[in-house]
N, C-alpha and C positions, 0 to 999 in steps of 0.2 A: 710393716716388717718387710713385705716383698719389695717395696721401693728400697730399703736398705740393701737387700741382697743384690738387687739389680744395679746399683750404682757403679761398681767397679767395671762391669761389663759395658755400661754406657759411656764411661769415661774413656774406655779403649776403642770405642766407636763401633761396637757390635750392633748390627741391624736390629731394630726394635722387635720384630717378629722372632728373631732367633734369640734375643735376650729374654723375652717372655717365655719361650719354650724352655730355655736353660733354668730360668728361676723356678718354673713349675716343677721341673724335673729334680733340681737340687732341693727344694722345700720337701718334696715328697721323700727323697732319699734320706733326708735327716729327721723325717717323722714329724714335720710341723705343718701338714696339710690341715687347713681350717684356721690357721693362726696368721694368714697372710695380711689381713687388715688390721692386726694388732700392733700397737706402738711397742718398741722395745722395752720401755719401762713397765709395760703390763706383763712381760714375760718372766718366768723364773730365771735364775742364774744358769741353770743347765740348758733351759731353751735358748737363752742368749748365746751361749757357747755353740749351740747347734746353728744358730743363725750365721755366726762367724765362720763356721764350717761351710755352710751353704754358699756365703760369699765367695769362698775360695773355690768351691766346685764350679761355680757359674763361670769363673775365669778359665776353666778348662787347662790346668796347668799340663805340661808335658807328661805323658805316661811313661812308666818305667820301661816300656818296650822300646822307646826312642833312644834309650842309652844303652851301652854295652854292659854297663855295671848295675848291679841291683843293689839296693839299699842294705847295709849290713845286717839289720835286723831281719831280713827275708832269706837271708842264706843259711843253710844248715852248717853246723860246725865242721863237717867233713869237707864242705866245698871251699873252706878258707875264706 
């Protein structure tokens, strides 16, 4: 499963040491530590969803602080 999480960053050309660090951090964040060597087919549906979330986290998408607008669901009704 860890290789699955790593693939996107590898395709983007991220350095191997950096990729492995990102993968370990993402797997820990989604609560799948200990399942790194499992095949995706051996995981439950919910765990597979967390693997896909970890794949996205490894790519390090731009944070909301890099844009002037926040996502609509993070704004309070008074802020418009």
